[in-house]
Structures are given as structure tokens and as C-alpha cells.
N, CA and C of each residue as an Amber inpcrd file, in Angstrom:
protein
   144
  31.4600000  62.5900000  -4.3990000  30.3000000  63.5620000  -4.1420000
  30.7920000  65.1730000  -4.2400000  29.8220000  65.7460000  -4.8200000
  30.1380000  67.2490000  -4.6020000  29.5050000  68.0460000  -3.6720000
  30.4190000  68.5730000  -2.6280000  29.7210000  69.2430000  -1.7210000
  30.1050000  70.7130000  -1.9090000  28.9520000  71.5020000  -1.4550000
  29.0180000  73.1090000  -1.2630000  28.6400000  73.3220000   0.2070000
  29.4150000  74.4610000   0.5140000  28.9210000  74.9600000   1.9680000
  28.4000000  76.5310000   2.0400000  27.3970000  76.6640000   2.7940000
  26.8380000  77.8540000   2.7630000  26.9270000  78.3870000   4.4140000
  27.6220000  79.6170000   4.3560000  27.7830000  80.5120000   5.8750000
  27.1280000  81.4210000   5.9690000  26.2360000  81.9390000   6.8350000
  25.7880000  83.2640000   7.1550000  25.9040000  83.6640000   8.6900000
  26.3250000  85.0280000   8.8170000  26.4790000  85.4660000   9.8660000
  25.5020000  86.7850000  10.0440000  24.4380000  86.9460000  10.7550000
  23.4550000  88.0500000  10.7630000  23.9980000  89.0720000  11.9940000
  24.8110000  88.8730000  12.7630000  25.2360000  89.7000000  13.7800000
  26.5590000  90.1320000  13.8770000  27.1800000  91.2480000  14.5190000
  28.5800000  91.5180000  14.5500000  29.1540000  90.3490000  15.4390000
  28.6820000  89.7320000  16.4120000  29.5400000  88.8180000  17.2300000
  29.6740000  87.6250000  16.2770000  28.7740000  87.2870000  15.2650000
  29.1300000  85.9960000  14.4300000  30.3210000  86.2450000  13.3630000
  30.9000000  85.4220000  12.8450000  31.8330000  85.4920000  11.5120000
  31.7040000  84.3250000  10.8200000  31.3300000  84.6070000   9.7420000
  31.2060000  83.4060000   8.7340000  32.1700000  82.6640000   8.4430000
  33.4360000  83.6740000   8.2790000  34.7820000  83.0020000   8.0340000
  35.4230000  82.2650000   8.9190000  35.1050000  82.3820000  10.1030000
  35.7510000  81.5490000  11.1520000  34.7860000  80.1140000  11.3370000
  33.5650000  80.2420000  10.9880000  32.9500000  78.9010000  10.8770000
  33.4600000  78.1410000   9.5640000  33.9320000  78.7520000   8.3560000
  34.4360000  78.0700000   7.4200000  35.4660000  77.5480000   7.6530000
  36.5850000  78.0170000   8.3240000  37.6810000  77.2800000   8.6540000
  37.6250000  75.9920000   9.7790000  36.6640000  76.3940000  10.6100000
  36.4400000  75.2360000  11.4470000  35.6160000  73.9710000  10.6090000
  34.8900000  74.2260000   9.6240000  34.4210000  73.1060000   8.9580000
  35.5420000  72.6610000   7.8990000  36.4320000  73.4130000   7.4040000
  37.7570000  72.8000000   6.3700000  38.4470000  71.6990000   7.4220000
  38.4630000  72.2990000   8.6500000  39.1700000  71.3610000   9.5910000
  38.8370000  70.0030000   9.7410000  37.4130000  70.1440000  10.1380000
  36.4670000  68.8820000  10.3410000  36.5490000  67.8500000   9.1310000
  36.1490000  68.4960000   7.9140000  36.2400000  67.6110000   6.6190000
  37.4220000  66.9600000   6.2820000  38.5700000  67.5850000   6.5140000
  39.7350000  66.7940000   6.0810000  39.9110000  65.7450000   7.0020000
  39.4580000  65.5550000   8.1330000  39.5500000  64.3590000   8.9410000
  38.8930000  63.0070000   8.3830000  38.2190000  63.4710000   7.3370000
  37.2560000  62.4990000   6.5330000  37.7950000  62.2010000   5.0040000
  38.7270000  63.0710000   4.8930000  39.5420000  62.9090000   3.7400000
  38.4040000  63.1620000   2.3290000  37.7710000  64.3850000   2.8440000
  36.8360000  64.7120000   1.6580000  37.1000000  66.6210000   1.4780000
  36.5830000  66.7920000   0.3520000  36.7940000  68.4220000  -0.2030000
  35.5450000  68.9750000  -0.2880000  35.3030000  70.1880000  -0.0400000
  34.1650000  70.9650000  -0.4830000  34.5360000  71.8420000  -1.7660000
  33.7060000  71.7860000  -2.5000000  34.0890000  72.2420000  -3.8910000
  33.7840000  73.8570000  -3.8270000  32.7780000  74.3680000  -3.1360000
  32.6130000  75.7150000  -3.1660000  31.9630000  76.2660000  -1.7910000
  32.1930000  77.4730000  -1.4960000  31.9950000  78.1350000  -0.3690000
  30.8910000  79.3320000  -0.5680000  29.8340000  79.4200000  -0.1800000
  28.9630000  80.7370000  -0.3940000  28.9690000  81.3760000   1.3530000
  29.3780000  82.3610000   1.2760000  29.7720000  83.3000000   2.5780000
  28.8500000  84.5750000   2.5890000  27.8870000  84.6170000   3.4840000
  27.4760000  86.1430000   3.8480000  27.6860000  86.6190000   5.1520000
  28.3440000  87.6570000   5.2060000  28.2510000  88.3430000   6.6950000
  27.2710000  89.6290000   6.6060000  26.3050000  89.7190000   6.8200000
  25.0240000  90.6750000   7.1250000  25.1150000  91.3970000   8.5750000
  25.5910000  92.4970000   8.7250000  25.3540000  93.3370000   9.9500000
  24.4650000  94.2420000   9.6760000  23.0570000  94.2190000  10.3850000
  22.2870000  95.1360000  10.4180000  22.6230000  96.2350000  11.1360000
  22.0770000  97.6050000  10.5980000  22.5180000  98.6780000  11.8090000
  20.9770000  99.2520000  12.1950000  21.1080000  99.5560000  13.5120000
  19.9110000 100.0620000  14.0530000  19.5570000 101.5620000  13.7300000
  18.6330000 101.8290000  13.1110000  18.2840000 103.2710000  12.9450000
  17.6230000 103.7610000  14.2310000  17.6670000 105.0430000  14.1390000
  17.2290000 105.6820000  15.3600000  15.5110000 105.8360000  14.9740000
């Protein structure tokens, strides 16, 4: 089975890379691998 993961963080408090590491640890317990990762860290700036 081919698995891909998509992570998106939309605030400065969130970090998509941290979620990637947590998923990687979780999935190895089931002897599986993820073929590709898509990561977005989008931080919107407030305009005056």
C-alpha cells in the first residue's frame, strides 16, 4: 500500500514538521512506511 501524508499549519503556534515526526513514530509501530510528505507552514500576517 502506498501512503502519502499531508500536513498544514496555519498559525504560528502550529508546526507541521512536529506533526510529521509524531506520525513517523506512530506508523513505524505498524511496520509501515510513508512514500511522500507534503508540508505547508502558512503564517498569515495581520495588516493594520
